N, C-alpha and C positions, 0 to 999 in steps of 0.2 A: 759157474765156477770161474775163478780168475787164477791164473798161474802167477804165484808170488815168489820172488827171490829174496832171500835173506843172506846177509853176510854178518859174521861176528868176528871181532878181533880184539885181543888184549894188546893195546898199543904201547903200554909201559911208558906213558907220557906223550900226550897228543901233540904238545908243542915241540918236543924233541923230534918226534917222527915227522912233523911238518917241515922242520928245518932241514931234515935230511932229504926232502923231496920225495918221501916214501908214501905219500897219500895220492900221488898222481893217477895211479891205476883206478882209483875210485871214480874219477871223472868219466871214464868210458865203460866201466864194467856194468852190465845189466843188473840192476838191483832195485828192489822196492823198499827194503829196510837195511840200514847200516847200524849195527849194534857194536859199540865200542866199550871196552872195559879199561880200568886203570888209566883214566885220562889225566889225572893229577892236575886238574885245572878247575877254576871257577867258570861259570857260564859267561861272564863278561870277558874272560881271557880267551874265549873261542870266537874268532871273528866270523862274520857271515861270509867272508871271502876265503875261508879255509879250503873249500873245494871250488873248482871252476863251475861245476854243475850246481844247480840251485835245488836244495831240498826245501819243500814248503813248510815242513814241520820239524821241530827238534825238541827233544826232551832231555834235559841235563840234570843229573843228580850228583852234586859234588859232596865230598866228605866235609864233616864239621872240622876236621883237621886239615888245614891247607897243605896242598902238595902231595896228598895221599889218595889212593883209591879213585873213586868217581867213575860214573858210567854215563853213556849218552846214546840216544837213538836219533837217527836222522831218517826221514821218510817223506814220501809224497802222499801217503794214505792217511786221511784224518782219523783221529781217535782221541781217547781220553787217557791222560797220563797221571801217574802218581809215583811216590817214592817208596811205597810199601813199608812204612815205618813199623808195622806190626811184626815184620821179620827182621829188618835192619834196625834193631832197637838201640844201637849205639850211634846211629846216624853217621855211618862211615861212607855213605855214598855208594852203596853196593847194589842197588836194584832200581831199574826202570820198570814200572808196570804200565803196560799200554794196551788198552782195550779198543778193538775195532771189529765191527760186525759182531759175530759170536765168539771171537777169538780173544783170549787173554795172553798177551805176549810178555815175557819176562826176560830182561837183559840183566844178567847177574854176574858180579865179581865176588865169588864165594871166598870166605876167609882162608888164609893160609895158617896151618897149624904148626909150622916148624919152629916158630920163635920161642914158644914156652908151652908148658902143660896147660896154663890158663887159656892161651889162644887156641890150643887144640880143643879144649872143652867148649870154648865159644864157637868154634867151627862146627862141632857136632851139634850143639844146640841150635845154631843157625840152620843147619841141614834139616833138623826136625821141624823147626818152625816153618820153614819154606815148604816142605812136603805137606804138612797139615794145611797150610794156606791154599796151595793149589788144589789139593784134594777137595777142600770146601767149595772152591770155585767150580770144580767139575760137578760136584753134587748139585750145584745151582744151575747147571746146564751149559757151562762154558767149555769150549775146547781150549786146550793149553798148548802153547809153544814156549819153550824156554831155551835160552842159549847163554853161553859165556864160559868163563874160566872157572871150572868146578874145583880145581886144585886137588883132584884125585884121579889117578889112573885106575880104571875099573878092574881090568883083568891083566894077567901076565903078558898077554899079547899087546897091551897098550903102553908098554915101556920097554926100552932096549935091554935093561939090566934088572930084571925083577928080583933076583936073589940078593943082589947087593943092596936093594932098597926096601926090603920087606919090613925093616924096623924104622923107616923114615916116614915122617908125616907126608902124605900124598900117596902112600901105598900101604898104609897100615891096615890090618884086617878089619878094625872097627870102622874105618872110613870106607873101605870097599864094601863092607856089609850094608852101609847105608845106600850105596848105589845098587846093591842087590835088592834092597827093599824098594827103592825107586822103581826098578824094573818090575818087581812083583806087584806094585801098585798100578801097573798098566801104562808105563811111560816107555816110549820106544827110542832107543839110541839110533838116530837116523843114519849115521855113518855106517854102523854095523849092519843095519837093515839093508843098505845098498851094497856094501862091499864085503859082507860076510867076515871071514877070518883072515882078511888080507893083512899081511905083516909089514913091519917097518914103516908104518904111517903114523907120524907124530905131529904135534902142534906146538911143542915147547922144547927148547934146548938151552942148557945152561950157558951163559956167557963165559963163565969162569974157565972152562976147559975146551973152548972152541968146539963144543959138542956138535954144533950144527954141521960143521964140515964133515964130521964122521957119522952123522945121523944117529947119535946117541941121545935119543929124545924120549919124551913122554907125550901121550895123548891125554891131555887134561882139559881140552876145550871141546864143548859138545853142543849139539842141537838135539833136544828131546821133544817129542810131541806126545800128547795123550793118544791112547790106542784108537779112539774114534777117528783119528786123522791118518791112521796107518796106511790105508789103501790110497790116500791122496799124495803120498810122498813120491816125488818124481826123481829127485837126485839129492845127494849130499856128498860133500867133498872137503878135502883139506888142500889148501893152496900154499904148499911149502916153497914155491918159487918166489913168493912175495916177501921181500925183506923189509927191515926197518925196526923190528922189535925182536925180543927173544921168543915171542909167539908168532905164529903165522895165522892168517885168516882161515876161517872155515865157512862153509855155505850150506844152505838148504833151499831146494826148489820144491814147492808144494802147491797143489791145487786147493783153493779155499772158496767156500760159498760166500762170496762178497757181492 
């Protein structure tokens, strides 16, 4: 077994975060995988000098629409990467699929459904395609880890003001029902596995209302693992002291058979 540490962070523009000096913590934090969402950049716009530390491998999936979405994995663990176009059918740069050992890792920036009914419908279809895809991999013998911005708070405990937001995309019953289905299919919310019903722990705060200062937030960033890895979970946490984005990083520490 090898103890592996993952970090996930929606940076809301990797170049903007870099200009703020908000990536410096990555140089000293113990991690084997760094999974970033909403990088809003092409591969050639991300220099090898982005971090002082050197990651041996990187997998970048940029959106077909420049300046939007995009995901990236940085790691020292060799593996095989793809963009999972079977799920990301509009090529919006939403998924890194990275296989190493018997693990299939997914770094995902799930769609936001607030813009229109059409985008909400696309978000829900994306959810269903993704669950079907990872379930098929599990049936083939793979263990699953996926992280990223799911763009839905699962339970009332996962946002500061549930009653005010029950008709807003990100906390709609139909979106939350998919997360119920995810759990029913045998995927473990690692933060809740470690921290139980701990309250006031969020990963996103609106810029518009200075919500972070008041901790009026949402927990919409997750690490899920397939249930065969449940007993291997060592720790999972939310790092709300790290600034630079409207999201904060989250982490998972897990023992893997590598």
